[in-house]
C-alpha positions, -999 to +999 in steps of 0.1 A: -191+357-240-177+322-222-182+315-188-158+311-162-162+273-154-148+284-121-176+307-114-205+285-130-190+256-101-197+281-072-232+287-081-241+257-088-223+248-049-240+275-037-276+263-049-267+227-035-256+242-001-281+271+008-274+270+045-238+262+040-236+293+018-257+313+038-237+307+069-202+314+052-211+346+039-224+355+075-191+344+089-173+366+065-191+399+067-186+394+104-151+389+106-148+414+082-168+439+100-148+435+130-111+438+114-118+465+094-149+485+110-157+479+147-152+511+169-144+496+210-184+501+217-191+473+191-160+450+206-175+456+238-209+443+232-192+415+207-177+400+238-205+398+255-229+385+231-203+362+221-200+349+263-241+344+261-237+322+228-211+301+241-229+296+273-261+286+257-244+262+232-228+247+267-258+243+280-272+229+247-245+205+245-250+193+279-287+185+277-281+163+249-253+146+270-275+142+294-306+126+272 
């Protein structure tokens, strides 16, 4: 059976970019869960987690700006 060139190219890219591929996959799963499965309680929890993460990122950015 002949292999699909695009599939082979995707595999090579994923091997060379493991961290980016892992990030992209996790982001895709999160979006899918939120769009298709999340309950209201889940969304409320995620909103809190998002706010905490944004605060943390802003603090890290400010720390780097002050160096």
